N, C-alpha and C positions, 0 to 999 in steps of 0.2 A: 667413415663411419663414427667417428667422435661426433660429427652434427646430429645425428640419429641420435646418440646415447644421450647427447644434452636434451632432446627434444623429449625423451621419456621420462625425463624428470618434471615436465609441467604436470602431469596430473598429481604425481607427488606433490606439489606444491599446491595444488588445489585441495588435495585432502590435510594439506597443515594449514591452510588459510583460517580455518576456523568459522567457516560460514554457517551459519544458522539458519536451518532448513524447516521451521517450526511452522511454517505454514503447507507444507507437504506431510508434516508429522503431528500434528496439535493433537492437544489433551481434551476437546471437549466435541461433542456430538455434533453440534451445529459446524463447527469449524471445520470437523471429517466432512460432513456431506459437502462442503460447499469444496472442498479437496478433490473429492470425488468427481464432484459436477466437472471442475477444471481440467481433472485428467481425463476423463472420458471426450470431455471436448477436445481436447488436444489431441488423444490418439485419433480420433474421427478426421479431424483435419490434416493429420500425416497421413492417413489412407491414401488423400489427394495429392499432398507434398511431395513425399518420398518417392512414390512413381515419377511422378513428373522431373523430379530432380534428377533420377537414376537415367530417364529418356533421354535427358537433355544431355547427358554424358555419353550415353549409347549413340545418338544420332551423331554428336561432333565427333567420334570414334570411327563410328560404321563409314557416312558419308566425308570425311575426310578427302583431301585433293588426291593425297598418291596411293587412296586404294579403289584403284581400276576396276578392281572385282565387284563393287557394289554396284546395285542395280541404279541405272539412268534413266529418270524418266519425266524430261522438260513440260512435256504437255500436260503431268497429272494433274487435277485441281480439283477432286471429291472421289468421296469413299462414305456411302452411307454407314456401313459397320463402324468406321470410326468415329463418324459425328453422332452416334449412336450412343458408342463409349463413351467421347468428349464428353456429353451434355448429358448424360443420365446419371453418372458417378455423382459428378456434382450436386446434381439434382436431388439424389438420393441424402448425402450429406447434408444439403439444407435443410432437407426437411426431417432428418434426425436431429441436429443441432438445434432447430428452432422447437421442436417439441421437449427435449432435453432443457430449453431456455424458459418453458411457458411453465412444466413442471417445477423446475428449481426456484423462479420466480414467486411462484403460489407456496409450496412447502415449506422454504428457507425464507419468507417474509419476516422480517425483522418484528414486525406488528405482531404477529400471529402467534399465541403462543403453541412451545415445544409439545407434540404426543409422546415423544419417547425420552429414556433418560441415557438409550444404547439401543444399539440393536438388539431387538428382542426381549426388552423393557419396556413397557409403555407409562405413561404418567398415569399416575393412579390417586385417589382422594388422599391417599395417606403422605403426597408428595406436596409439602407444603410450600408455595414458593417464597424466596427469601427474596424481599423489596429493597431496591438500593434505590436512594435519588444521588444521580451523579449533577454535580454541577463545575464548568469548565470557568476556573478563573484565570487572572493574569499573573501569574504564567504557574499554576499549578490546579491539581483536583481537588475536589470537596466530595467526600461520599458519605450522605445521609441514610442512616438504619432506621426508619419512623417506627418498626416493628419493636426494637429495641431501645430508641432514644438517644443512639451513641451518635458520633461522625468521625470522621478522620479526614487527614489531608495526606494526600499523594502515597496511599496504601489502603488496598481492598480486599476482602477475604471475603471468603464464601464457602461450605461445605460442597465436598464430592457428594457427585448423584443428586443434589437438590436443585430444581428449577431457579432460574434467577430472572427475576423481571427488575430490569433498568428504565427508569424514567429518566431523560435525560435536558439538559437546557443548559445556556450557558450565561454569563453575567453581562457581556459588552461584546466580544467578539467571536468569530465562526471558529468553533473548533472543529477536530474528529475526534470520537472517542473509539479507540483500537485495542484490542488485545487480540493477536494474531493465534494466540493458542486456543481460545474460546470463541470466537465469531469475527466475522466481518466488520468493517470499520462504522460508525453511525455518525452525522454530525448532530455537534451541537451548536444551537443558534438562540441567540437571547430574543427572550419572548417568545418561543415556541417549544415546545415538548416532543422528541421524539423517544422512540421506544426500541427496545432489544431484549427477547428471550432468548436465552441459553442457559446451557449447563456443564459443570468441568465434569470428566471423569476420572481426571487421574490427579493425584495429591501432588505438590510441586508448589515452586514459586517462577511465577510468568512474568512478563514485563509486557506493561501496559504504556501508552504514550499519547500525542497527539497524533495524529496523520495530518493536521493542516496547517500551514505558517500561520502564526497570530502573533510575530509582534520579536522583539528583541532578546525576550527570555524563553522563546519557542524550544531551544535546545534543550533546556533544563524540564521541560514539563514534561515530566516521565513517575510512573509511579509502578510499585510492585504489587502483582495480585497473586493471594496467597489461596491454594486451593486445599482445603484441609478435612480433615476426618472432623466427624460430629461432634466429639469430645473435644479436639483440637480449637475446633470453630466458638465453642462455648466459653473455653479458656482465653481466646482471644477476646470474646466480647465482654466476660468477666475484667479482664486488665485494662481495657479502655473505659471500663465505668469507674476505673480505681483513678482516671487522670484528674489533675484538679481543675482544667478549663471546661467553661458553660458556653455552647455557641448560643448567645442571644442575637437578635437582630442589631442591636449597637454591636458586638464583638463580629459579627459578619460585617460587618460597613469597614472595619478596619482588616478584618482579612481580605477583603476583596480588592484593598489597594495593591495595584501591581508588586510583586516581589520577584524573584529568581531564584531557583535551586532551594526551595522550602525542603525543611526536615519532617523527616512523617511525625505529625503530632496527632491527639486524639482530644475529643469533648465527651468529658461523663455525661451532659445532656444536651439537647436539644429543642429550640423553640419550634413546637408541632406543626406550626405555620410557616416555618422560614420559608421550604422549597415554594408553596403556594404563591409566597411574597415577591422570592425573587422572580417566577417565573412570570408574572404580572407586574413586575417594576415597580413594588410597592414595599420594598424594606423600610423605608425609613418610614415613621409614623406618624400618620393623618394625612397620608398621600393616597388618593383615589387609583385603586386596582386597574390592571386593564379590563380584567373581564367585568368589573364591575360599570365602566364607561361602556363597553360594549353591550351589557346588559340594556344598559339607559339607552343607549342610541337604536336598539332593537325596538324598543316601545315607543319611538318616537324621538327621544329625545328631550330634553330640557326647555326646550323653548327661547324665546329671546333673552327670558329673566334666568334661563341657568346658563347663558352663555355670558352673562353680564356679571353674573355673579360667580364664576369659578374663574379661578388662574390658568392660562395657557397652558396645554401639556407639552413638557419637554424634559426629557429621560436623559437628565445631564449626567454624562460621566469624564467632563472633560477633568474636573477638579480632582475625582479621583483616580483618575490615569495620568495624574501630573502635569497635564497641561495650563500653561500660564495665563495664555488667554483664552478669551472664551466667554460667554453669556454666563451672567447669573444663574444659580439655580433655580428652575422654577416647575411647578407641576400643577396638575388639578388638585384643588383640597378635596378633603371629605365632605357631603353632601349632608346637612345636619336638618332637624325639624326648624318649624318654624320658632316652636318654643327655646330651643337653643340659640334660633340667630338672635332674639330677643334676648335674652342671658347676655350673649355675647359682645351685642351692641350698648347693653348698659353699662357691662364689664369698661367695654372700650369708654365709654362716655365719662365712666369715675377716674378713670387714668389718665384722660387727656383734659377734658373742661367738663366742668359744672353746668354750664349754659347749653351745651350742647343737647338738643331738642331728643329725643326717644324717637325713632322712626316709627312708622303706623305699620303694623305688619301686616295689616288685613288681607292685601292683595294675595299675598303668600298663601293665606289658609284659603281664599275664595270666597271673604266674607265683606259683604258690603260690595260688590262687583257690578256694575250695572250691565243690566241684560243690551244684548245687540237693539241698537235701533234706538234705544229711548233718549238718548241723547249724543251729542255729536264727538265723532274721533277727537276734539282737541280738546272737550272738558274731559274725557276717557285717559287723557294724555297725562291731565294736568294731576291726576289722582298721584297722591305720594306715595312710595313704596322704598323698600330697602334695595340700596345697592345700584337700581336703576337709573339709567341716564334719562330724564326725561326728554326728548324732541318729539317734534311736530309730524305724524305719522302722516 
């Protein structure tokens, strides 16, 4: 009897364990819809699982060896009614689960703007979305508010019942942006942009973190998410604007260096083009952005001259990630006009040697180029040009 009394203490221990059931009791409408989808799917599967488990126990007890009153039919091998039940019930469950999955996949698509604040309250033109740009760093989170010109590290705030539009990326390592009370997790990847649309309905402070292992400081990559009233959010923005720091590109490169357990900090101003530069791997001044290179490639590229007059693209993160070994940083230089190239050549000539002759820039401008077929390729190859290696074609 004492043993059974000890077993009764286990449920009490579970209640005292302090488990956080935030996934089943979220504070945002999107997370609540995801919770409902999870609960309904589980109940539908239990329609099959519970009867199967109960019948397993029943058959084991009913047809035990000591029960001589049970029907003994060693030659039985088929029952149409039983086959109909066995196959029809799971088929109906699969159809229901498929319909729920299809609807949930489209209605809860993180890239899709939300159409309601909460049940019975649709989104109207009066609900202006709050734009937040999220950058996963090693090992901290950077949040940029482009509409307010501020930024914060390891702290996020949003007004209650206002749609939030997240644009998410990473500086170097793949992470996962996750606020269980708000919505599901969304991956943050370098040189890629993911999105999340959500809304917080209840005021409070909620936990956010990275749900994807990203290195030594991963365990400290957590932040607080504050659901605030409109007045409290305005006060939070005003407080951030009084911070002494400014997030310029140079300051971002310092912030990007790996660090662990970073305290909360705010920046009173932010470079308006910083997030785009982070996304396109061109925070450093003079570096060609990835979208610029893709645009050039889409138009046919720069040809042989462009290949020989640009440095190879290598987005180097070794130095900032603390690596001792590795290649020297190199990247594609910004494209300049022929006049700018001439000025740079003259400046380099004055700095190194006055006897170094200026190069002929006419091929870059297309002036004086030979018409096809007028002379041999060898003669055309001997035409002087800027930065081109002469060779016999």
